[in-house]
C-alpha positions, 0 to 999 in steps of 0.5 A: 346363416346369412341374416342381416336383420331380426325378424320383424312382423308387419305389426311390430313397432319397429316398422313404424315411421319416425323411429331411428331406422326411418328412411326417406321415401325412395320406392315407387308409388303404391296403391293400398287397397282395403277396408279402413281399419287397423289392418290397413293402417298397419299396412300403410305404415309398413309401406311408408317405412320401406320408402314408398309413396302410398295412396288408398282405394276402397274395394269397388273403387279401384278403377277410379283410383287408377285413373286419378293417379296410376301407381307403380304397384298395388298391394291389397289386403285379402279379407278373412273369407269367413268374415262379414265381407266374404272373399272380397280379395278375389273380387279386388283381383278381378277388378284390378285386372279388369281395368285397362290401367291395372292389367300390367301393374304388379299386384301383391295380396297380403293375407292373414295365414293363407292356406295353399288353396287360397293362394292358388285361387288368388294366383289363378285369378291374376295376383302376382304374389301372395304373402302373409301379414306376418312377413318381414317389412324388408321382405315385403319391400323386396317383393315389391321392388322385384315386381317393379324391376320385372313387371309381370305383364299378362301374356296377352298384354305383351307386345310379343309373346315371350314363348313364341316371339309372336305378336299377341292378338290385340297388338297384332290388330294394332299393327294392322290398324296402323297399316290400314291408316297409311295412305292408299298410295303409300301402302302399295298392296299388302295382304292379311292372311290367317292360317289355321290347322285342320287337326287342331281340335283332335290334337287339343282333345288328346294333348290339351290346350298347350298345343294351340301355342305350340302349333302357332309357334311351329307355323311361325317358324316356317313363315319366318323362313319363307317370308319378308323381314317386313312381315308381322306375325301374330297368333290368336287364342285358337292357335291360328297364325296371323300374317300381315304382309305389307307392300306385297302384290297379290300374286307374290303373296299367293306364291308365298302362302302356297309355299308356306302350305306345302312346306308345313304339310311336308314337315313332321312337327313335334307338338306336345312331344308327339310327331305330327303332320299338320294340314294348314288352311290358309285364307287371305284378303288384300288390303287394297281398298280397305280401311276398317280392321273388322272388315279385313279380319272378317274377310280373312276368317271367311276365306280360312273357313272355306280353305278348312273345308277342302284341306287341299293346301291351296290358299283361298282368296276371299270372295264375296260369295263366302258371306253366304247367300250369294246373289244369283242371276236368274237369266244367266242361270236359265241360259246355262241350263238351256245350253246344257240341255241343248248341248248335243245340238250346240256341239253339232253347230260348233263342230259341224255347222261352223266349219262347213260354213267356213270351208264354203266362205274360204272356197269362195275366196279362192282357197280350198280349205276343205280339201286340206282338212280332208287330209288333216282328218285322215292323218289325225285318224292314222296318228291316233290308231298308230299311238294305240298300236304303239301302246299295245306293243310297249305293254308287252315289255312293261317294267317288271316288278322288283323281285324283292323289297329294298327294305323291311316292310314298314307300317302301312295304311289303307284309306277307303274313301266312301259316301255312305248313303251310296256305299251302304250296301257294299261297305261292310263287305269291302271292309271285311275284304281289307281285314283279310289282307296278308301284309307282314308289317303293321296295317291299319284300315282307315274308312274316311267317309261322309254322310248327310245323316246317321245310318244303321250301317255305322253301328255295324262298322263300329262293331267291326272296329271293336272286333278288329282294332286295325279298322279306324272309322273317320267320319269327315264332318262337312265333306262333300267329296272323295278328295276331302275324305282323303285329305282328312285321312292323310294326316291321321294315318300311321303308315309309311305308305298309303293305299287309296281305294274307292269303297267298292274295291276288294284288293288282292291279299298280297296287294300291299306286299307287292306295292312295297316291292316298288316303293322300297326300290325308288318309286313314289307311287304305284298304280295297280290293275283295277278289274271289274268283278260284276261283269255278269250283271248287265251288258253295260258292265260286260262292256266296262269289264273289257274296257278296263282291261284295255286301260289297265292291262294295255294302255297304262303299262304301255304308256308308262313304258313308252313315255317313262311316266305313269298316272294314278287312277284314283283307286288301287294306287299306293303313295308314299305318305309324305308325298301324298301329304304335300300333294293332297287332292283338289276337290274342285277338280272332277278327276282329282286323281289325274290332277294330283298325278300332274302335281306330283310329277312336277315335283319329280315323283316316280310313278310305276304301273303294275298290272299284277297288283289287282283290285276288283271293283264294281262297274256301272250297270246302266247306260245312265250311270255310265253316262254320268261317270264318263261325263265327269271323267271327260270334263275332269281330263279337260280341266287337267289339260287346261291347268297343266299341259302348257306348264308341263311342256315348259317345265325343265323337270320333264324330259323330251320323251315325257313331254311328248307323252304329256302332249299325247295324254293331255293335248291330243286326247282333247283334240282327237274327238273334235278332229274326228267330228270334222269328217262330217263337215268335210264330207258335206263340203265335198258333196257341196263342191261336187254337186251332190252326195252321189258325185263323190268318189268313195273308192280313194285308196288312201282313204280306204287304207286309213279307214281300215287301219283306224278300225283295226286299231280297236281290234288290235287293242282288244286282242292285246287286252284279251292276251293280258287280261286277268284269268277270269276275264281271259276265259270270256273271249266272247266278251272281247268280240262283243266289245270290238263290235260295240266299240266300233259301232257305238262306244267310241262315238259315245266317248267322243261325244262326251269329250266334246260336251265336256268342253261346253259344260266347262265353258258354262261352269257346270261342274256338278258331281253326279255320284255313280250308284252302287248296288249289290250284284252278282260278281265275277270271281277268279 
């Protein structure tokens, strides 16, 4: 037994100074806290005997003592809690830690026979050690020396967190202050970014508060890999990553933050021993023009809050409107409203009046531009018809579904995106249809929905979820779009692949099995065949039922075969979960499905189209609802064309064949409605030049042949659609003949008009989403 001294109590006379063992003071300065009396005197003698300089302070006067002569350590008596002074020891601890000079000092509590609960209380309140009064003086000295050598500073007071290696929030803000205090000329840009995680509250409720630190640490690990050595990284008590990027331009910062978002979203992290997907929400603000820390931090937090509502992985730059109550220009609002209301007249003026005047003026200058445009229009119509016929021919030779899966059936997930006030009448039937699916592996059905107020149907859905645990109800707070609902669900699903559906879809029983046949054989996304199931309801629904066959049975398969790429149509589409997690849906796009398609294609994702993979949905039943739906589609396609066409044509990812297809899909589809409209100004110009409408020669053979071919293209497409339609619609031959007539006379012009008005709405910034109403109606079943 290694013992170099006898056991001596703090009350022993051997501890008194002046004896033969007295040593000159060699220790540090110690502040002894306690009420005057024998206990404090004995503690003082013990400290002096072990080589320390001792000063005193009464409880309640600690801050004054610390300001007068800061000690190296503090030793305090803990009064007997049953005595007249109560539990002043705990009060002393709070007093010491509440003083700025006492936060980082070693604090030892000396107590009379402490129980385990008392020791635990003192340590939790901020004491660094707790020893009984009967301890050996040498032990007391050793404990003080140990604390002086390894100063026990609270984590929040350390410059860098010892676990994460990040700046604590106070020290990070000090770094931000130093950056803002630099002269504007020496700063050269700079950005403050805050990264939060949308799943934090769910993770914390399930795994405890430890996840805040761990999540911040995981985010920082990614940020360090893609960042600059000059970056400063910190974290706050809510688990958010704080990023100070000095000397970086805004566009470079945006690209780095975008890379951070996609890297985090596509990585599975271990948090609290669980494998999780995270959704980073990044808000940022430039430092230029700012010299106050509170303003910069407030702006970055506001941008982060905005990014959190979308969950689409796009870093959000602060804008003044994020403060709330944005200023509106009444005159500008009135002008936009008037132009929107007069949009048909404005489109005619732009598409007919301006070209007609232009042709006249150019003719007066000696050049016959109108005649040139005549042949341009004829050629354009012929090209459009030829492209339709080519898609029809290639649809007969579409890529067949693989005969068998390339690997065993993994866990799968279905995500149903719903806006419940609109879907309340049909959502229970939809959920029940999903619960009847036949899939050999594990299948979960996630209903991701938003609603402005509680609805009775939610009680019914909860009862279904209790009956069948495969149904997971996911109310998305603050959501206003389908994109937000999908983004909220993608990190919650357990499946290796995800089927995305609107709330009116009833997929075929074997849909998920057939989808895995594609995904397990090298494809990343497979789009199925959407079939209208309420075609008997109205004339509008009959028209849409046949139109969907021309789209999903002919155009999509033919285009996929012809140009070697497919598209995701918004519903009845199946994605690999990891691809969907890093692609997400952008709620600012009116056709978020096509936008996500383009972003996934740029990554090199492979899309398949399978017209045998069927899901049945409800079509609009009135012309008004059809107008609203197709108006949104037209403007959404325009948004995608403006955002992605030029980038796609320059991208090395796409082959020449694919670029040709993208030009037709995104470019020609926007040009064709305006080119078709040029028939009117060309005819007006020809009549003006000939001296009247009766002077025109209408029997031009080339013109007649071009017109005949153009009209026949619609008939050919309908014929192919009837040939390839699902059985319940193939039997409705009269519907297809009606479609040919209505499409030729009205519907094609209807859609062209919507495409032209979409340009005006986009220019005016009118991006209102009008929900397509759902109703319980008669259905056409196979």
